[in-house]
C-alpha positions, 0 to 999 in steps of 0.5 A, a space after each residue: 553920194 554927193 558927200 563922197 563926190 564933194 570930198 574927192 573934189 576937196 582933196 583934188 582941189 587941195 592937191 592941185 593947189 599945192 602942186 601947181 604953186 611950185 611945179 617946175 622942170 627937174 634941175 641939173 643936179 637932179 638930172 645928173 643923178 639919173 645919168 649915173 650908171 654902172 658903165 664904169 663899175 659899181 657906183 652909189 645911186 647907179 641902179 636908177 640910171 642903169 634901169 633908165 638906160 635900158 628903156 630910154 636915151 639918157 637926155 633931159 627930155 626922157 629924165 623929165 618924162 620919167 620924173 613926171 611919171 614917178 611924181 604923178 604916180 606918187 600923187 595918185 597913190 597918195 590921193 587913193 590912200 586918202 580917199 580909201 581911208 576917208 571912205 572907210 570911216 566916213 563920219 570922221 571929221 578929224 580924218 578928213 581934216 588931216 588929209 586936207 591939211 596934208 594935201 595943203 602941207 609943205 610936203 606936197 609943195 616941196 615935193 613938186 619943187 624937187 621933181 627929178 630927185 630919187 626921193 620920190 622913187 623911194 617913196 613909191 617903193 616904200 608904198 609898194 613894200 608896205 602893200 606887199 607886207 600887207 599881202 603877206 609877201 615878205 620875201 618880195 618886199 625884202 627884195 624890193 627893199 634891198 634893191 631900193 638901197 642901190 637907188 638911194 641910200 636914204 631908203 635905209 633910213 626911211 624905208 626900212 624902219 617903216 617896213 619893219 613897223 608895217 611888218 610888226 603891225 601886220 604880224 601882231 594884228 590880232 594878238 595882244 602885243 608887247 615889246 617882248 614879242 619882237 625879241 
């Protein structure tokens, strides 16, 4: 029990240390993306702003709150994944070292600096799609992937390859896998 508590504390300390170095308010460029919506017709990256407009007034404070919630949720999910993977294979020093290095990496530092960008939302949706694929809910994962493209086109290059790989891994988990099985 003490070892698990120490690992959780170590991960939390590394996460807070990395995030608190660069956390800030969303800049004007990031805020402006949340203001795009479909009032004047279809526009690239307009879906997130349209959904934001359904629930909140589009001002700096609501964009800050939504951006902070998205980033905080992303960090909670990453932390949860790290803890679950570590406790699944407790005696793996390299796994623990990997997650500590990840929590101290430039990704977490830079992601706190880029608060408000749609990339964090796409990362959250990617985690959602992968969890849906693991639960064999392929249609729901496909719907989320399609709508994520209307939030940010980076999901086409980030989410879709990862989702395709997760689909291959989940479908061919127990079989001997070859490239011929894909085609």
